[in-house]
C-alpha positions as CSV (number, residue, x, y, z in Angstrom):
1,M,231.4,184.2,116.0
2,Q,230.2,183.9,119.6
3,A,230.3,180.1,119.4
4,L,233.9,180.3,118.2
5,L,234.8,182.5,121.2
6,I,233.1,180.1,123.6
7,I,235.0,177.1,122.1
8,C,238.3,179.0,122.3
9,A,237.7,179.9,125.9
10,F,236.7,176.4,126.8
11,S,239.7,174.8,125.1
12,S,242.0,177.3,126.9
13,L,240.6,176.2,130.2
14,L,241.1,172.5,129.4
15,M,244.7,173.3,128.3
16,L,245.5,174.9,131.6
17,A,244.1,172.2,133.9
18,S,246.7,170.6,136.1
19,C,247.1,166.9,136.8
20,D,245.0,167.1,139.9
21,G,242.1,168.6,138.0
22,S,242.5,172.2,139.3
23,V,242.6,175.0,136.8
24,I,245.7,177.2,136.7
25,T,244.8,180.8,136.4
26,N,248.0,182.6,137.5
27,P,251.1,182.4,135.4
28,Q,253.2,182.4,138.6
29,D,251.7,179.0,139.5
30,I,253.5,177.5,136.5
31,T,256.9,176.0,137.4
32,F,259.4,174.7,135.0
33,P,261.6,171.7,135.7
34,D,265.4,172.0,135.4
35,S,265.3,169.6,132.4
36,N,262.8,167.8,130.2
37,V,260.6,170.9,129.8
38,S,257.2,170.0,128.4
39,F,255.5,172.2,125.8
40,R,252.0,171.2,126.9
41,G,252.9,171.0,130.6
42,Q,254.8,174.3,131.0
43,V,255.5,176.3,127.9
44,L,252.0,176.6,126.4
45,P,250.2,177.3,129.8
46,F,252.9,179.9,130.6
47,L,252.5,181.7,127.3
48,A,248.7,181.4,127.4
49,L,248.5,183.0,130.8
50,S,251.2,185.5,130.6
51,C,251.3,186.6,126.9
52,G,248.2,185.3,125.2
53,V,245.7,187.0,127.6
54,G,243.9,190.3,127.1
55,G,244.1,190.2,123.3
56,C,247.9,190.6,123.4
57,H,249.2,187.5,121.6
58,G,246.1,185.3,121.4
59,D,244.3,184.1,118.3
60,I,241.9,187.0,118.0
61,S,243.7,190.2,116.7
62,P,247.2,189.3,118.0
63,A,249.5,192.2,118.7
64,A,252.1,192.7,115.9
65,G,250.6,189.6,114.3
66,I,252.4,187.4,116.8
67,R,250.3,184.5,118.1
68,L,251.6,182.5,121.0
69,T,248.8,180.0,121.1
70,S,250.1,176.7,119.6
71,Y,253.3,174.9,118.7
72,S,252.9,175.7,115.0
73,T,252.4,179.4,115.6
74,L,255.5,179.6,117.7
75,L,257.7,177.7,115.3
76,F,256.3,178.7,111.9
77,D,254.4,182.0,111.9
78,R,257.3,184.3,112.7
79,P,260.9,183.6,111.6
80,N,263.3,183.2,114.5
81,L,260.6,183.5,117.2
82,V,261.8,180.1,118.4
83,V,264.9,178.6,116.9
84,P,265.1,175.0,118.2
85,G,268.4,174.3,120.0
86,K,269.4,178.0,119.9
87,P,267.9,180.0,122.7
88,D,270.2,183.0,122.1
89,E,268.9,183.3,118.6
90,S,265.2,183.0,119.6
91,L,263.4,186.2,119.7
92,I,261.0,185.0,122.4
93,V,264.0,184.5,124.8
94,Q,265.5,187.9,123.8
95,V,262.2,189.6,124.7
96,L,261.7,187.6,128.0
97,E,265.3,188.4,129.1
98,G,264.9,192.1,128.2
99,D,267.5,192.1,125.4
100,L,264.8,193.0,122.8
101,L,262.4,195.7,123.8
102,H,258.8,194.8,124.1
103,P,256.2,197.5,123.6
104,W,255.0,197.1,127.2
105,G,258.5,197.5,128.6
106,N,260.7,195.0,130.4
107,L,258.9,191.7,130.9
108,R,261.3,190.6,133.6
109,T,259.0,192.4,136.1
110,T,256.0,190.1,135.1
111,V,257.7,186.8,134.6
112,S,260.0,184.9,137.0
113,S,263.6,184.1,136.4
114,S,262.6,180.4,136.7
115,Q,260.1,180.8,133.9
116,I,262.7,182.6,131.7
117,R,265.2,179.8,132.4
118,G,262.4,177.2,131.6
119,M,261.7,178.8,128.2
120,R,265.4,178.9,127.5
121,K,265.8,175.3,128.5
122,W,262.8,174.1,126.4
123,I,264.4,175.8,123.3
124,E,267.9,174.5,124.2
125,E,266.4,170.9,124.4
126,G,265.1,171.3,120.9
127,A,261.8,173.0,121.3
128,I,260.0,169.7,121.2
129,D,256.2,169.5,120.8
130,N,255.7,167.3,123.9
C-alpha cells in the first residue's frame, strides 16, 4: 500500500510539471487559454490541485465517490459530470459556477473566474483528451 501511495504522489508531481521543468503547486498558477484548452495542460492540473487534494476527489477514498483524477473518471464514472459540448449540462461546471451546491460551500471563492471559463471552454470544445 505504501508503494502505491508513493507511485501516486510521484505521478501527480510529474503530471503537474510545467514546460520549463518547474513544478506547479498552486492552482492559481494554472492559466487557461481563451481557446484550445488542453486536458493535460490545464484541466487535469487544475482539478488535481484544486479538487483532488486532501482526499477530497482523489483516487483514495474520494468524496461522494467522485474522482477527478483522469479523463476516464471525469467522463465515465459519474453520469453528466462532464457532458462534451454541453457545459450548461455538465455538473462540474454547475458546481464551479455555484449553481449546484458543493458540501464545502461556494467554490467561486477558491477558483478564479478565468479557471471557471477555462473549464467551461474545454467542455464546449468537446471535452477532448488532449
